[in-house]
N, C-alpha and C positions, 0 to 999 in steps of 0.2 A: 504494500500500500504506500502511495506517494503523498497522501494527504498530510497536511500540517495542522496542528492544533491552533485555533485562533487565539487562545489564551496565552500560551507560552512560545508559539511559533516553532515548536519542536515537532519532529516527525512522529505521527501517531502509530503506536504499536499495540498489538492485542495484549490484554483486553482493553477496549475503549467504549465510549458512550455515544449512542446515536439518538438524537431527539426525534420523538414520534409525532410532534405537533407542528414543527416548523415546516413551511411549504418547501423551501429549499433544503437540501440535505445539510444537516449540521452535525459534525462529528467533533468530539472533544476528548482529551485524555483524562485519565482518572484523577490526576493531581488537580487539574483545573476544575473538574466536576466536584471534587470534595470541598473546594473553596467557594463554590456557588457562583462560578463565572457566568456573566450575562453579556450578550453581544447583539445589538440590533433588536430584532424581533424575538430573539430567544431569551426566555426567562428561566430562572433556576427552579421553578416549580412545574415545568412542563413534564409530561410523561416521557420516559426514556427507555431504551433497550441497551443491554450489555452485549456487545459484539465480541465473540471469542470463538476460536476453532479448537478449544481444548476439550473435546468430547469425542467419543468413539463413533464410527459410522459402520464399518464393515466387520471389525473384529475388536474385541476388548483388548486394550493395551496399545492400540494404534489410534491416535487422535486425528482429527481432520487436518490439522496443520502438518502432521507427519505424512498423511496421505498425499497432500499437495507437494511436499518436498520429494517424496518418492517418485511421483509422476514427472516432476520437473527433472529429476536426476535421470530417469529412464529416457526422457527425450534428449538430454544432453549427452549421456554416456552410451546409451543403447543397452538393450537387454543382454545379460550375460556378464557385463563388467561390474560385478557386484562389489568389489573393493572400492571402486570410485563412487558407486552409488551410495554405499554405506558411509563413506567419508563426507558426502554431500548431505545426506540425511542427518548425520552427526549424533543421533540418539539411538540408533539401532546398529546391530552387527550385520555383516554380510549374509550370515545364515538366516537371520530373522527377516531381512529384506527379501531374500530369495523365497523363503517359505511363505511369507505373506503374499508376495506377488503371484506365486503359483496357485495358492489356495483361493484368493479372492478375485484375481484378474484373469486366470486361465481355466482352472478346474470348475469353479462355481460361477463363471461369467456367462451372461446372456447378452448377446449382441444388441445394442452397441455399448451397454453399461454393465458393470458388475452386478450380481444379484444382491439386493439389500436383504439383510437377515430379518427374519420374522419369528419371534419378537426381536426388538432392537438389541444391539450388542450390550451385554451386561457382564458384571464380574462372574468368573467361573463358579463361585460358591458364595453363599451369604456369610458375612462375618459372624464369628461366635462371640457373644458378649462376655467380657471378663468380669468375674465376681470375686472380689477380694475375700480372703479368709477373715473370719470374725476375730481371731486372735492376732495380736501384733506380730510383726515380722520376726523371723528367727535367723539371724546371720550366723556365720560360722563362729565357734567359740573364741578363736584366736584372731579374728578379723578386726580391722580398725573400727568398724561400726559397732561391734559387740563391746568394745572397750568404752565407748561413749554412752552406752545404755545403762547408766547407773541404777541399780536396784531392780533390773529386769532380768529374769532367768530365762534365757532364750530357749533352752532345751525343754523347759516345762511350760513356757507361755504364761508364767505368773510373775508376780513381783515379790520382792523380799518383804516389803511392808504393803499389805493389801488394805483396801478401804475397810475400816472397822475391823482391824486385824485380829481382835480377840473375840469375835462374834461366836466362834466355836465353843468358847468357854461356857456360854449360856446353855448349850445343848449337850455338853459332854456327859452330864449326869442324868439326862432325861431318858427314861425307859418306861415302856408301857407294860402294865400287868393286868391280867384279867380281873384282879380284885380291886382295881382303881374305881373310886367313886366317880360319878358323872362330872362333878365340878372339877375334880383333880385331872381327869382326862381332858376336859375342855381347856384347862390352864396349860397342860402340856402341849396340846395342839396349837394353842396360841403362841407358845414359845417357838415351836417349829415353824409356824407361819412367819413370825418375826425374823427368824434366821433365814428363811427363804427369801424374804424381801431384801435382806442385806446381801445375799448372793446375787439377786437381780440387780441391785445397785452396783455391785462390783462389775458385773458383766456390762452394764450400761457405761460405766466409766472407762472400761477397757475399749469399748467400741468408740468412744469419743477420742481416746488416745490414738487408736488405729486410724480414724478418719483424718485427723488433723496433724498426724505425724509428730506427736509430742514426746516420743521416746528419746530421740536424738535431739533434745531441745538445746543442749549446749552447742553442739555442732551447727544446728540450724540457726541459732542466734548469731554465731560468729559470721556465718555466710550471708545472712539476710538482714538482721537488724543493724549491722555495721554500716550498710549502704543507705539506711534511711536517715532523713533529717531528724533533729532532736525532737521537734514537736510531734512528728509522725511516730517516732519510737515510743514516746510516752503514750500516744493514743493506742498503739498496738498493745502495750503492756496493760493499760487500764481496761481495755475491752476484751482481754483474753478470757475472763470468766464467762462471757456471753457466747463462747463457742458452743457450749452444751445446749443452748437454746436454738441453734441453727440446725436446719435439716440436712445441710450439705456443706462441705468446706468451701465450695465456690460461692455460696451465699454469704459466708462470713468475709471472704476476700472482696466480694463486691461491695459489702457494707463499708469495709475499711477503705476501699478505693474511692467510694463516694465521699467519705469524710476527708480523705486526702485532697480530693478535688475542691471541697469546700474551703480547706485551709489555703490552697493555692489561690482560689478566687478572692478570698479575704485579703491576701497579700497584694494581689493586683489592684483591688479596690483601694487599699490604703496608699499604694503608690500613685494611683490616679488622683486621689484626694490631695496628696502632697503636690502633684503637678498643678492641680487646679488652684491650690492655695498660693502657688508661686506665679500664677497668672498664665500658665501654659494650657492651651485649649486644643492642641492638635498633636498627633503622634509625630509629625515631622519636626515640630519645635521640640518635642520631648526627646527625640533622638539627638538633636543638636545640643540640647541641654546636658544630656548624659555625656556626650563627647567632650563638651567644654569643661564639665565637672572633672573628668579624668585628667584633662590637660592641666587644670588648676592644681589638682593634687600632685601631679608630677612636677609642676613648677615649684610647689612648696618644698618638695624634697630636694630639688636641684639648686635652690637659692637659699639665701639667708644662713649660710654656713657659719657666719661670724657669731651668731647668737649662742652656739654651743661652746665657744671658747671664752666668752665674756666672763663666766664665773671663775676661770682659771688664768686670769691675766698675770697674776703674780706667781704662777707655777711654771718655771722654764721647761720642765720635762713635758707638761701638757701642751705648751705652745709648740714644742718641737714635734710632738706626735701629730698635732693638727696640721702643721706645715707639710709633714711627710704625706699625710692623707690627701691634702689638696694637690700636691705634686703628682701623686699616683692617679688622681682623677683627671688632671690635665693631660697626663701622658697616655691615658687610656688603659693603664694597667688594671684598674678595678673600676667598676661602675659606681655611679653615685648612690644607687640603692644599697649596694654592698658596703660602701663606705659609711653610710649612715648607720648600718647595723653594727659597725665596729665602734665600741665606746672608747672614750678617752680615759686612760687610766688616771684616776685621781691619786693625789699624794696621800700616803697612809696617815691616818689620824692617830695621835698619841692616846693611849688609854687614860681614863679619868682617874685622878687621885681621890680616893674615898676617905682619906684620913681626916677625922674630925667632923665628917658630915653627919647630920641627924639621922638616926635609924640604922647606922652601919653595924652596930653591935647585934641587931636582930637578924642579920643575914648569915647564911652558911658560907662555907668557903667557896662552893660552886657559884652561889648567888653573888658573892663579892666579885669573883672573876668575871661573871657575865655582865654585871653592872659597870665594871671598869672598861671592858671591851666595847659594850654597847653605849657607853657614856650616858647612863641613866643614874640619877641620884637615888639613894636608898629609899627615901620616903615615897617618891613617885613609883618606884618598882613595887614596893609593898602594896600600895593602893591598887595598882593595876593587877597585881597577882590575886588579891582578894576579890576584885570585881570579876575576873575571868573564872575563878574557882566557884564563886556563887552562881554564875551563869551556867556552868557545867552541872552543878548539883540540881539546879532548877529544871533544865531541859534534857540532861543526860548526855549532851555532846555540845561542842563549840566549834563552829566553822571559822575559817580565817576572815571571811567577810563580816561575821558577827563580831569577831574580836576587834576589827577595825572601827566598827561603830561604837564599841564600848571604850576602847583605848584610843582616844583622839589625839595621837601624836604622829610622828613621821611614819609612813607606811613601812619603810625598811626596818625601823626599830620595832614596830608592831609585829612584823614577821619574825624577827629574831626572838622576841619575847614569847610569841606563840610557839615557835619550835622548841624553845628552851623548856617551857612548861609541858609540852608533849613528851620530851625526852625524860623529864623527871617523873612522868606518870601522874601529874597533878590534874590534867585534863585529858580528854580523848576527843577524836574527831567524831 
């Protein structure tokens, strides 16, 4: 086919779309059709047909496109030259081309056309549906998959810890005697029914584990959850209990996919709102805005290098490092982004002398050493220490972000204080 798509001006190849309502023939490729392309009298809500030759005509396994290639190759190379014919068909061997030609075009042919099969060509046999076993999978004992299935006994199809693991204890002493009174017999039957309901619940939970592949959860998490964004990962973990309410794993995946699309749409809406608040009303201006924003950020990194050396004007070693870095940037030895990542080594600060300071007698030897190196006065150290310990006792853990809100000093000193208390075992993450 030599037609070109009016949307992208590319050559149309099968499968493609043909409009059924336009008076003049209108053909369009699948990519432009998926974008809703319109041209002249053609609208994207017109009825259409999908044109393709990917279906069998004379024999199953030979599509109409391959039949056309075979006939073209026969006219070019002549019957008998099956090597050249097979190379031109490209999807069949020379034995297959010869056998198909003799069967459909010679033996079963009725002049002037081959005999069409009745009923039409179909697969040689109907597919057999696969039904998975009710028990979870049983890999080889020494295989990699078996090592990740913690708590699952593959040879028995059971778990080390079953649901309601001690349910058998309730029925181990139950036995029926002909001398039992009716009320005692009814109570024993009730105990057996309760035990049977627990067995049914075990089977139901095993079926859920089999359906959703939860045995190899650690391996699955490494391969799947690592690729997800943070908000989608939290969504997956929070909705995992709802798996048992779904009738099929695909239904749960579709629900998660819909919620992911909702998150993406909300992000796009927030971005569009930020554009509108900045006075941007078209996508063309938005693309230009993003391009200029990237250029501004790159310009900030490439300029104003002097600001990083201003705090070290009286440090000759820092000045020498800065000059060497600028010379490397000018000569092209390193890029500006890499140079910004290399910090200027500051001059070592002398430890703080704690002699005679209030509260120094209340410190241990390790605490005195820490306050001297971190340049914290003993009184402030003790107050910060008590505040963080109280927070740990109240909430059971202390994060670094919470410590920075409680201890409102330099972030580096806060980090040192936080690590020191963790090492001493006074708080925990």
